[in-house]
PQR file with spaces between the fields and no chain letter, atoms N, CA, C, O and H, PARSE charges and radii, in Angstrom:
ATOM       1  N    MET     1     -16.350   -0.752    6.650 -0.4000 1.5000
ATOM       2  CA   MET     1     -16.603    0.385    5.786 -0.0000 2.0000
ATOM       3  C    MET     1     -16.091    0.063    4.389  0.5500 1.7000
ATOM       4  O    MET     1     -15.059   -0.591    4.233 -0.5500 1.4000
ATOM       5  N    THR     2     -16.802    0.516    3.396 -0.4000 1.5000
ATOM       6  CA   THR     2     -16.415    0.354    2.006 -0.0000 2.0000
ATOM       7  C    THR     2     -16.018    1.707    1.439  0.5500 1.7000
ATOM       8  O    THR     2     -16.692    2.707    1.686 -0.5500 1.4000
ATOM       9  H    THR     2     -17.640    1.046    3.523  0.4000 1.0000
ATOM      10  N    VAL     3     -14.938    1.744    0.689 -0.4000 1.5000
ATOM      11  CA   VAL     3     -14.535    2.970   -0.001 -0.0000 2.0000
ATOM      12  C    VAL     3     -14.529    2.683   -1.492  0.5500 1.7000
ATOM      13  O    VAL     3     -14.298    1.550   -1.913 -0.5500 1.4000
ATOM      14  H    VAL     3     -14.391    0.932    0.489  0.4000 1.0000
ATOM      15  N    LYS     4     -14.783    3.707   -2.284 -0.4000 1.5000
ATOM      16  CA   LYS     4     -14.817    3.550   -3.731 -0.0000 2.0000
ATOM      17  C    LYS     4     -13.548    4.101   -4.361  0.5500 1.7000
ATOM      18  O    LYS     4     -13.014    5.130   -3.948 -0.5500 1.4000
ATOM      19  H    LYS     4     -14.970    4.627   -1.942  0.4000 1.0000
ATOM      20  N    LEU     5     -13.091    3.388   -5.361 -0.4000 1.5000
ATOM      21  CA   LEU     5     -11.961    3.843   -6.154 -0.0000 2.0000
ATOM      22  C    LEU     5     -12.468    4.930   -7.088  0.5500 1.7000
ATOM      23  O    LEU     5     -13.441    4.730   -7.813 -0.5500 1.4000
ATOM      24  H    LEU     5     -13.525    2.551   -5.696  0.4000 1.0000
ATOM      25  N    ARG     6     -11.801    6.091   -7.068 -0.4000 1.5000
ATOM      26  CA   ARG     6     -12.240    7.185   -7.936 -0.0000 2.0000
ATOM      27  C    ARG     6     -11.050    7.727   -8.704  0.5500 1.7000
ATOM      28  O    ARG     6      -9.899    7.514   -8.323 -0.5500 1.4000
ATOM      29  H    ARG     6     -11.010    6.254   -6.478  0.4000 1.0000
ATOM      30  N    THR     7     -11.335    8.421   -9.774 -0.4000 1.5000
ATOM      31  CA   THR     7     -10.294    8.986  -10.619 -0.0000 2.0000
ATOM      32  C    THR     7     -10.147   10.472  -10.332  0.5500 1.7000
ATOM      33  O    THR     7     -11.129   11.214  -10.329 -0.5500 1.4000
ATOM      34  H    THR     7     -12.270    8.594  -10.084  0.4000 1.0000
ATOM      35  N    VAL     8      -8.906   10.902  -10.090 -0.4000 1.5000
ATOM      36  CA   VAL     8      -8.575   12.311   -9.896 -0.0000 2.0000
ATOM      37  C    VAL     8      -7.428   12.605  -10.852  0.5500 1.7000
ATOM      38  O    VAL     8      -6.319   12.099  -10.680 -0.5500 1.4000
ATOM      39  H    VAL     8      -8.108   10.300  -10.093  0.4000 1.0000
ATOM      40  N    ALA     9      -7.700   13.416  -11.850 -0.4000 1.5000
ATOM      41  CA   ALA     9      -6.724   13.694  -12.925 -0.0000 2.0000
ATOM      42  C    ALA     9      -6.312   12.365  -13.556  0.5500 1.7000
ATOM      43  O    ALA     9      -7.156   11.666  -14.118 -0.5500 1.4000
ATOM      44  H    ALA     9      -8.600   13.827  -11.990  0.4000 1.0000
ATOM      45  N    THR    10      -5.026   12.002  -13.474 -0.4000 1.5000
ATOM      46  CA   THR    10      -4.564   10.752  -14.081 -0.0000 2.0000
ATOM      47  C    THR    10      -4.302    9.661  -13.048  0.5500 1.7000
ATOM      48  O    THR    10      -3.697    8.636  -13.363 -0.5500 1.4000
ATOM      49  H    THR    10      -4.340   12.569  -13.018  0.4000 1.0000
ATOM      50  N    SER    11      -4.756    9.880  -11.814 -0.4000 1.5000
ATOM      51  CA   SER    11      -4.541    8.901  -10.741 -0.0000 2.0000
ATOM      52  C    SER    11      -5.858    8.265  -10.319  0.5500 1.7000
ATOM      53  O    SER    11      -6.932    8.841  -10.494 -0.5500 1.4000
ATOM      54  H    SER    11      -5.248   10.712  -11.558  0.4000 1.0000
ATOM      55  N    ARG    12      -5.752    7.070   -9.763 -0.4000 1.5000
ATOM      56  CA   ARG    12      -6.909    6.415   -9.146 -0.0000 2.0000
ATOM      57  C    ARG    12      -6.696    6.484   -7.643  0.5500 1.7000
ATOM      58  O    ARG    12      -5.612    6.161   -7.157 -0.5500 1.4000
ATOM      59  H    ARG    12      -4.879    6.602   -9.621  0.4000 1.0000
ATOM      60  N    VAL    13      -7.725    6.904   -6.892 -0.4000 1.5000
ATOM      61  CA   VAL    13      -7.582    7.249   -5.481 -0.0000 2.0000
ATOM      62  C    VAL    13      -8.529    6.427   -4.611  0.5500 1.7000
ATOM      63  O    VAL    13      -9.701    6.253   -4.945 -0.5500 1.4000
ATOM      64  H    VAL    13      -8.605    7.166   -7.286  0.4000 1.0000
ATOM      65  N    LEU    14      -8.004    5.920   -3.486 -0.4000 1.5000
ATOM      66  CA   LEU    14      -8.810    5.312   -2.443 -0.0000 2.0000
ATOM      67  C    LEU    14      -8.777    6.248   -1.244  0.5500 1.7000
ATOM      68  O    LEU    14      -7.701    6.646   -0.799 -0.5500 1.4000
ATOM      69  H    LEU    14      -7.052    6.061   -3.215  0.4000 1.0000
ATOM      70  N    THR    15      -9.937    6.600   -0.720 -0.4000 1.5000
ATOM      71  CA   THR    15     -10.016    7.481    0.443 -0.0000 2.0000
ATOM      72  C    THR    15      -9.647    6.705    1.701  0.5500 1.7000
ATOM      73  O    THR    15     -10.045    5.552    1.863 -0.5500 1.4000
ATOM      74  H    THR    15     -10.812    6.277   -1.082  0.4000 1.0000
ATOM      75  N    VAL    16      -8.886    7.337    2.588 -0.4000 1.5000
ATOM      76  CA   VAL    16      -8.540    6.732    3.875 -0.0000 2.0000
ATOM      77  C    VAL    16      -9.555    7.247    4.896  0.5500 1.7000
ATOM      78  O    VAL    16      -9.602    8.448    5.162 -0.5500 1.4000
ATOM      79  H    VAL    16      -8.562    8.274    2.456  0.4000 1.0000
ATOM      80  N    PRO    17     -10.367    6.358    5.471 -0.5600 1.5000
ATOM      81  CA   PRO    17     -11.360    6.795    6.455  0.2800 2.0000
ATOM      82  C    PRO    17     -10.691    7.491    7.645  0.5500 1.7000
ATOM      83  O    PRO    17      -9.581    7.131    8.037 -0.5500 1.4000
ATOM      84  N    ALA    18     -11.367    8.480    8.211 -0.4000 1.5000
ATOM      85  CA   ALA    18     -10.809    9.286    9.303 -0.0000 2.0000
ATOM      86  C    ALA    18     -10.479    8.452   10.544  0.5500 1.7000
ATOM      87  O    ALA    18      -9.575    8.809   11.301 -0.5500 1.4000
ATOM      88  H    ALA    18     -12.268    8.773    7.893  0.4000 1.0000
ATOM      89  N    TYR    19     -11.191    7.357   10.761 -0.4000 1.5000
ATOM      90  CA   TYR    19     -10.934    6.561   11.968 -0.0000 2.0000
ATOM      91  C    TYR    19      -9.624    5.764   11.879  0.5500 1.7000
ATOM      92  O    TYR    19      -9.161    5.238   12.890 -0.5500 1.4000
ATOM      93  H    TYR    19     -11.925    7.066   10.147  0.4000 1.0000
ATOM      94  N    LEU    20      -9.025    5.669   10.692 -0.4000 1.5000
ATOM      95  CA   LEU    20      -7.720    5.023   10.562 -0.0000 2.0000
ATOM      96  C    LEU    20      -6.646    6.070   10.848  0.5500 1.7000
ATOM      97  O    LEU    20      -6.493    7.039   10.104 -0.5500 1.4000
ATOM      98  H    LEU    20      -9.401    6.097    9.870  0.4000 1.0000
ATOM      99  N    LYS    21      -5.927    5.867   11.907 -0.4000 1.5000
ATOM     100  CA   LYS    21      -4.897    6.826   12.305 -0.0000 2.0000
ATOM     101  C    LYS    21      -3.629    6.570   11.497  0.5500 1.7000
ATOM     102  O    LYS    21      -3.023    5.504   11.615 -0.5500 1.4000
ATOM     103  H    LYS    21      -6.051    5.080   12.511  0.4000 1.0000
ATOM     104  N    THR    22      -3.229    7.525   10.689 -0.4000 1.5000
ATOM     105  CA   THR    22      -2.021    7.395    9.876 -0.0000 2.0000
ATOM     106  C    THR    22      -0.898    8.205   10.499  0.5500 1.7000
ATOM     107  O    THR    22      -1.133    9.262   11.086 -0.5500 1.4000
ATOM     108  H    THR    22      -3.721    8.390   10.593  0.4000 1.0000
ATOM     109  N    THR    23       0.312    7.708   10.369 -0.4000 1.5000
ATOM     110  CA   THR    23       1.466    8.402   10.937 -0.0000 2.0000
ATOM     111  C    THR    23       2.441    8.853    9.873  0.5500 1.7000
ATOM     112  O    THR    23       3.246    9.753   10.116 -0.5500 1.4000
ATOM     113  H    THR    23       0.503    6.850    9.892  0.4000 1.0000
ATOM     114  N    ALA    24       2.388    8.253    8.705 -0.4000 1.5000
ATOM     115  CA   ALA    24       3.340    8.573    7.637 -0.0000 2.0000
ATOM     116  C    ALA    24       2.691    9.477    6.592  0.5500 1.7000
ATOM     117  O    ALA    24       1.468    9.517    6.460 -0.5500 1.4000
ATOM     118  H    ALA    24       1.734    7.523    8.507  0.4000 1.0000
ATOM     119  N    LYS    25       3.515   10.187    5.866 -0.4000 1.5000
ATOM     120  CA   LYS    25       3.047   11.035    4.764 -0.0000 2.0000
ATOM     121  C    LYS    25       3.178   10.314    3.424  0.5500 1.7000
ATOM     122  O    LYS    25       2.479   10.645    2.466 -0.5500 1.4000
ATOM     123  H    LYS    25       4.509   10.155    5.973  0.4000 1.0000
ATOM     124  N    GLU    26       4.086    9.316    3.357 -0.4000 1.5000
ATOM     125  CA   GLU    26       4.312    8.561    2.126 -0.0000 2.0000
ATOM     126  C    GLU    26       4.226    7.074    2.412  0.5500 1.7000
ATOM     127  O    GLU    26       4.627    6.604    3.476 -0.5500 1.4000
ATOM     128  H    GLU    26       4.653    9.047    4.135  0.4000 1.0000
ATOM     129  N    TYR    27       3.692    6.335    1.433 -0.4000 1.5000
ATOM     130  CA   TYR    27       3.519    4.891    1.568 -0.0000 2.0000
ATOM     131  C    TYR    27       3.961    4.185    0.290  0.5500 1.7000
ATOM     132  O    TYR    27       3.850    4.733   -0.806 -0.5500 1.4000
ATOM     133  H    TYR    27       3.366    6.717    0.568  0.4000 1.0000
ATOM     134  N    HIS    28       4.462    2.961    0.447 -0.4000 1.5000
ATOM     135  CA   HIS    28       4.696    2.070   -0.682 -0.0000 2.0000
ATOM     136  C    HIS    28       3.419    1.246   -0.811  0.5500 1.7000
ATOM     137  O    HIS    28       2.800    0.908    0.198 -0.5500 1.4000
ATOM     138  H    HIS    28       4.552    2.516    1.338  0.4000 1.0000
ATOM     139  N    VAL    29       3.020    0.921   -2.029 -0.4000 1.5000
ATOM     140  CA   VAL    29       1.790    0.163   -2.240 -0.0000 2.0000
ATOM     141  C    VAL    29       2.083   -1.121   -2.996  0.5500 1.7000
ATOM     142  O    VAL    29       2.881   -1.140   -3.933 -0.5500 1.4000
ATOM     143  H    VAL    29       3.522    1.196   -2.849  0.4000 1.0000
ATOM     144  N    PHE    30       1.421   -2.201   -2.572 -0.4000 1.5000
ATOM     145  CA   PHE    30       1.622   -3.523   -3.147 -0.0000 2.0000
ATOM     146  C    PHE    30       0.280   -4.217   -3.274  0.5500 1.7000
ATOM     147  O    PHE    30      -0.686   -3.837   -2.612 -0.5500 1.4000
ATOM     148  H    PHE    30       0.773   -2.186   -1.810  0.4000 1.0000
ATOM     149  N    THR    31       0.214   -5.245   -4.134 -0.4000 1.5000
ATOM     150  CA   THR    31      -1.001   -6.042   -4.262 -0.0000 2.0000
ATOM     151  C    THR    31      -0.660   -7.531   -4.267  0.5500 1.7000
ATOM     152  O    THR    31       0.461   -7.930   -4.581 -0.5500 1.4000
ATOM     153  H    THR    31       0.998   -5.553   -4.672  0.4000 1.0000
ATOM     154  N    THR    32      -1.662   -8.341   -3.908 -0.4000 1.5000
ATOM     155  CA   THR    32      -1.528   -9.793   -4.025 -0.0000 2.0000
ATOM     156  C    THR    32      -2.185  -10.219   -5.326  0.5500 1.7000
ATOM     157  O    THR    32      -2.848   -9.420   -5.987 -0.5500 1.4000
ATOM     158  H    THR    32      -2.573   -8.016   -3.652  0.4000 1.0000
ATOM     159  N    LYS    33      -2.000  -11.469   -5.688 -0.4000 1.5000
ATOM     160  CA   LYS    33      -2.646  -12.006   -6.884 -0.0000 2.0000
ATOM     161  C    LYS    33      -4.167  -11.977   -6.743  0.5500 1.7000
ATOM     162  O    LYS    33      -4.889  -11.922   -7.738 -0.5500 1.4000
ATOM     163  H    LYS    33      -1.461  -12.118   -5.151  0.4000 1.0000
ATOM     164  N    GLU    34      -4.645  -12.014   -5.500 -0.4000 1.5000
ATOM     165  CA   GLU    34      -6.084  -11.996   -5.230 -0.0000 2.0000
ATOM     166  C    GLU    34      -6.672  -10.588   -5.259  0.5500 1.7000
ATOM     167  O    GLU    34      -7.887  -10.422   -5.154 -0.5500 1.4000
ATOM     168  H    GLU    34      -4.058  -12.059   -4.691  0.4000 1.0000
ATOM     169  N    GLY    35      -5.817   -9.573   -5.401 -0.4000 1.5000
ATOM     170  CA   GLY    35      -6.298   -8.196   -5.473 -0.0000 2.0000
ATOM     171  C    GLY    35      -6.265   -7.426   -4.169  0.5500 1.7000
ATOM     172  O    GLY    35      -6.767   -6.303   -4.115 -0.5500 1.4000
ATOM     173  H    GLY    35      -4.830   -9.708   -5.487  0.4000 1.0000
ATOM     174  N    VAL    36      -5.689   -7.993   -3.110 -0.4000 1.5000
ATOM     175  CA   VAL    36      -5.558   -7.286   -1.837 -0.0000 2.0000
ATOM     176  C    VAL    36      -4.531   -6.170   -2.003  0.5500 1.7000
ATOM     177  O    VAL    36      -3.457   -6.391   -2.563 -0.5500 1.4000
ATOM     178  H    VAL    36      -5.281   -8.905   -3.154  0.4000 1.0000
ATOM     179  N    ILE    37      -4.854   -4.984   -1.521 -0.4000 1.5000
ATOM     180  CA   ILE    37      -3.957   -3.833   -1.613 -0.0000 2.0000
ATOM     181  C    ILE    37      -3.375   -3.555   -0.231  0.5500 1.7000
ATOM     182  O    ILE    37      -4.109   -3.507    0.756 -0.5500 1.4000
ATOM     183  H    ILE    37      -5.726   -4.805   -1.065  0.4000 1.0000
ATOM     184  N    MET    38      -2.060   -3.372   -0.159 -0.4000 1.5000
ATOM     185  CA   MET    38      -1.376   -3.109    1.106 -0.0000 2.0000
ATOM     186  C    MET    38      -0.569   -1.824    0.983  0.5500 1.7000
ATOM     187  O    MET    38       0.212   -1.660    0.046 -0.5500 1.4000
ATOM     188  H    MET    38      -1.464   -3.411   -0.961  0.4000 1.0000
ATOM     189  N    TYR    39      -0.763   -0.913    1.935 -0.4000 1.5000
ATOM     190  CA   TYR    39       0.032    0.303    2.016 -0.0000 2.0000
ATOM     191  C    TYR    39       0.962    0.179    3.219  0.5500 1.7000
ATOM     192  O    TYR    39       0.511   -0.105    4.329 -0.5500 1.4000
ATOM     193  H    TYR    39      -1.397   -1.046    2.697  0.4000 1.0000
ATOM     194  N    ILE    40       2.253    0.392    3.000 -0.4000 1.5000
ATOM     195  CA   ILE    40       3.241    0.297    4.070 -0.0000 2.0000
ATOM     196  C    ILE    40       3.985    1.630    4.146  0.5500 1.7000
ATOM     197  O    ILE    40       4.439    2.135    3.119 -0.5500 1.4000
ATOM     198  H    ILE    40       2.619    0.624    2.099  0.4000 1.0000
ATOM     199  N    PRO    41       4.119    2.216    5.357 -0.5600 1.5000
ATOM     200  CA   PRO    41       4.833    3.484    5.480  0.2800 2.0000
ATOM     201  C    PRO    41       6.212    3.421    4.828  0.5500 1.7000
ATOM     202  O    PRO    41       6.946    2.450    5.013 -0.5500 1.4000
ATOM     203  N    ALA    42       6.557    4.444    4.074 -0.4000 1.5000
ATOM     204  CA   ALA    42       7.839    4.503    3.375 -0.0000 2.0000
ATOM     205  C    ALA    42       9.007    4.625    4.347  0.5500 1.7000
ATOM     206  O    ALA    42      10.158    4.444    3.949 -0.5500 1.4000
ATOM     207  H    ALA    42       5.961    5.233    3.924  0.4000 1.0000
ATOM     208  N    THR    43       8.737    4.923    5.593 -0.4000 1.5000
ATOM     209  CA   THR    43       9.790    5.072    6.602 -0.0000 2.0000
ATOM     210  C    THR    43      10.288    3.725    7.117  0.5500 1.7000
ATOM     211  O    THR    43      11.321    3.666    7.784 -0.5500 1.4000
ATOM     212  H    THR    43       7.802    5.070    5.916  0.4000 1.0000
ATOM     213  N    ARG    44       9.580    2.659    6.823 -0.4000 1.5000
ATOM     214  CA   ARG    44       9.964    1.323    7.275 -0.0000 2.0000
ATOM     215  C    ARG    44      11.217    0.853    6.522  0.5500 1.7000
ATOM     216  O    ARG    44      11.385    1.180    5.347 -0.5500 1.4000
ATOM     217  H    ARG    44       8.741    2.707    6.282  0.4000 1.0000
ATOM     218  N    LYS    45      12.092    0.094    7.182 -0.4000 1.5000
ATOM     219  CA   LYS    45      13.316   -0.390    6.547 -0.0000 2.0000
ATOM     220  C    LYS    45      12.969   -1.340    5.402  0.5500 1.7000
ATOM     221  O    LYS    45      12.071   -2.174    5.524 -0.5500 1.4000
ATOM     222  H    LYS    45      11.956   -0.171    8.136  0.4000 1.0000
ATOM     223  N    GLU    46      13.690   -1.204    4.291 -0.4000 1.5000
ATOM     224  CA   GLU    46      13.404   -1.992    3.086 -0.0000 2.0000
ATOM     225  C    GLU    46      13.453   -3.494    3.344  0.5500 1.7000
ATOM     226  O    GLU    46      12.568   -4.222    2.893 -0.5500 1.4000
ATOM     227  H    GLU    46      14.419   -0.527    4.192  0.4000 1.0000
ATOM     228  N    LYS    47      14.469   -3.972    4.060 -0.4000 1.5000
ATOM     229  CA   LYS    47      14.589   -5.422    4.286 -0.0000 2.0000
ATOM     230  C    LYS    47      13.426   -5.944    5.124  0.5500 1.7000
ATOM     231  O    LYS    47      12.974   -7.068    4.904 -0.5500 1.4000
ATOM     232  H    LYS    47      15.188   -3.382    4.426  0.4000 1.0000
ATOM     233  N    ASP    48      12.931   -5.155    6.079 -0.4000 1.5000
ATOM     234  CA   ASP    48      11.778   -5.566    6.882 -0.0000 2.0000
ATOM     235  C    ASP    48      10.514   -5.604    6.033  0.5500 1.7000
ATOM     236  O    ASP    48       9.680   -6.495    6.192 -0.5500 1.4000
ATOM     237  H    ASP    48      13.298   -4.242    6.258  0.4000 1.0000
ATOM     238  N    THR    49      10.375   -4.642    5.138 -0.4000 1.5000
ATOM     239  CA   THR    49       9.214   -4.584    4.252 -0.0000 2.0000
ATOM     240  C    THR    49       9.205   -5.780    3.306  0.5500 1.7000
ATOM     241  O    THR    49       8.169   -6.421    3.131 -0.5500 1.4000
ATOM     242  H    THR    49      11.052   -3.918    5.009  0.4000 1.0000
ATOM     243  N    VAL    50      10.345   -6.089    2.695 -0.4000 1.5000
ATOM     244  CA   VAL    50      10.439   -7.216    1.760 -0.0000 2.0000
ATOM     245  C    VAL    50      10.110   -8.521    2.475  0.5500 1.7000
ATOM     246  O    VAL    50       9.373   -9.350    1.940 -0.5500 1.4000
ATOM     247  H    VAL    50      11.187   -5.569    2.836  0.4000 1.0000
ATOM     248  N    LYS    51      10.642   -8.711    3.666 -0.4000 1.5000
ATOM     249  CA   LYS    51      10.376   -9.926    4.443 -0.0000 2.0000
ATOM     250  C    LYS    51       8.881  -10.048    4.736  0.5500 1.7000
ATOM     251  O    LYS    51       8.302  -11.117    4.548 -0.5500 1.4000
ATOM     252  H    LYS    51      11.240   -8.038    4.101  0.4000 1.0000
ATOM     253  N    PHE    52       8.259   -8.976    5.190 -0.4000 1.5000
ATOM     254  CA   PHE    52       6.829   -8.970    5.504 -0.0000 2.0000
ATOM     255  C    PHE    52       6.000   -9.328    4.271  0.5500 1.7000
ATOM     256  O    PHE    52       5.085  -10.149    4.343 -0.5500 1.4000
ATOM     257  H    PHE    52       8.729   -8.107    5.343  0.4000 1.0000
ATOM     258  N    LEU    53       6.330   -8.703    3.144 -0.4000 1.5000
ATOM     259  CA   LEU    53       5.576   -8.935    1.909 -0.0000 2.0000
ATOM     260  C    LEU    53       5.676  -10.391    1.456  0.5500 1.7000
ATOM     261  O    LEU    53       4.671  -10.992    1.075 -0.5500 1.4000
ATOM     262  H    LEU    53       7.073   -8.037    3.086  0.4000 1.0000
ATOM     263  N    LYS    54       6.872  -10.955    1.496 -0.4000 1.5000
ATOM     264  CA   LYS    54       7.062  -12.340    1.079 -0.0000 2.0000
ATOM     265  C    LYS    54       6.301  -13.307    1.988  0.5500 1.7000
ATOM     266  O    LYS    54       5.711  -14.278    1.514 -0.5500 1.4000
ATOM     267  H    LYS    54       7.688  -10.467    1.805  0.4000 1.0000
ATOM     268  N    GLU    55       6.317  -13.038    3.297 -0.4000 1.5000
ATOM     269  CA   GLU    55       5.618  -13.898    4.260 -0.0000 2.0000
ATOM     270  C    GLU    55       4.108  -13.879    4.055  0.5500 1.7000
ATOM     271  O    GLU    55       3.429  -14.854    4.376 -0.5500 1.4000
ATOM     272  H    GLU    55       6.796  -12.249    3.683  0.4000 1.0000
ATOM     273  N    HIS    56       3.579  -12.782    3.525 -0.4000 1.5000
ATOM     274  CA   HIS    56       2.133  -12.636    3.387 -0.0000 2.0000
ATOM     275  C    HIS    56       1.636  -12.728    1.947  0.5500 1.7000
ATOM     276  O    HIS    56       0.494  -12.368    1.662 -0.5500 1.4000
ATOM     277  H    HIS    56       4.131  -11.990    3.265  0.4000 1.0000
ATOM     278  N    GLY    57       2.487  -13.209    1.037 -0.4000 1.5000
ATOM     279  CA   GLY    57       2.056  -13.491   -0.325 -0.0000 2.0000
ATOM     280  C    GLY    57       1.918  -12.296   -1.245  0.5500 1.7000
ATOM     281  O    GLY    57       1.224  -12.379   -2.259 -0.5500 1.4000
ATOM     282  H    GLY    57       3.415  -13.501    1.268  0.4000 1.0000
ATOM     283  N    PHE    58       2.554  -11.196   -0.920 -0.4000 1.5000
ATOM     284  CA   PHE    58       2.470  -10.020   -1.776 -0.0000 2.0000
ATOM     285  C    PHE    58       3.514  -10.088   -2.883  0.5500 1.7000
ATOM     286  O    PHE    58       4.604  -10.627   -2.694 -0.5500 1.4000
ATOM     287  H    PHE    58       3.117  -11.128   -0.096  0.4000 1.0000
ATOM     288  N    GLU    59       3.166   -9.536   -4.035 -0.4000 1.5000
ATOM     289  CA   GLU    59       4.083   -9.485   -5.162 -0.0000 2.0000
ATOM     290  C    GLU    59       4.999   -8.281   -4.996  0.5500 1.7000
ATOM     291  O    GLU    59       4.537   -7.177   -4.710 -0.5500 1.4000
ATOM     292  H    GLU    59       2.280   -9.099   -4.189  0.4000 1.0000
ATOM     293  N    LEU    60       6.279   -8.492   -5.173 -0.4000 1.5000
ATOM     294  CA   LEU    60       7.218   -7.380   -5.047 -0.0000 2.0000
ATOM     295  C    LEU    60       7.198   -6.554   -6.329  0.5500 1.7000
ATOM     296  O    LEU    60       7.043   -7.102   -7.420 -0.5500 1.4000
ATOM     297  H    LEU    60       6.655   -9.389   -5.406  0.4000 1.0000
ATOM     298  N    PRO    61       7.354   -5.246   -6.201 -0.5600 1.5000
ATOM     299  CA   PRO    61       7.339   -4.392   -7.393  0.2800 2.0000
ATOM     300  C    PRO    61       8.590   -4.601   -8.230  0.5500 1.7000
ATOM     301  O    PRO    61       9.585   -5.156   -7.764 -0.5500 1.4000
ATOM     302  N    LEU    62       8.522   -4.152   -9.458 -0.4000 1.5000
ATOM     303  CA   LEU    62       9.661   -4.271  -10.368 -0.0000 2.0000
ATOM     304  C    LEU    62      10.669   -3.145  -10.169  0.5500 1.7000
ATOM     305  O    LEU    62      11.735   -3.152  -10.784 -0.5500 1.4000
ATOM     306  H    LEU    62       7.713   -3.701   -9.836  0.4000 1.0000
ATOM     307  N    TYR    63      10.341   -2.176   -9.313 -0.4000 1.5000
ATOM     308  CA   TYR    63      11.241   -1.051   -9.065 -0.0000 2.0000
ATOM     309  C    TYR    63      11.808   -1.165   -7.665  0.5500 1.7000
ATOM     310  O    TYR    63      11.263   -1.881   -6.825 -0.5500 1.4000
ATOM     311  H    TYR    63       9.475   -2.170   -8.813  0.4000 1.0000
ATOM     312  N    ASN    64      12.889   -0.469   -7.415 -0.4000 1.5000
ATOM     313  CA   ASN    64      13.470   -0.414   -6.077 -0.0000 2.0000
ATOM     314  C    ASN    64      12.780    0.677   -5.296  0.5500 1.7000
ATOM     315  O    ASN    64      12.442    1.723   -5.852 -0.5500 1.4000
ATOM     316  H    ASN    64      13.331    0.112   -8.097  0.4000 1.0000
ATOM     317  N    PHE    65      12.565    0.448   -4.010 -0.4000 1.5000
ATOM     318  CA   PHE    65      11.950    1.477   -3.171 -0.0000 2.0000
ATOM     319  C    PHE    65      12.869    1.889   -2.070  0.5500 1.7000
ATOM     320  O    PHE    65      12.518    2.749   -1.262 -0.5500 1.4000
ATOM     321  H    PHE    65      12.839   -0.401   -3.559  0.4000 1.0000
């Protein structure tokens, strides 16, 4: 399935298809140099998230989460 990036007020939004079962209300978002976007539940432990991101080539944000 393809989703389109759309603008809502001052934000850019990607729709989450209904068939993707989500469990969290908040997510941290990251991208790779190739443009891959990753959403990770904010409930996940920070050290586990950082390890996962580094192993998969994601750029870490400049802010603390």
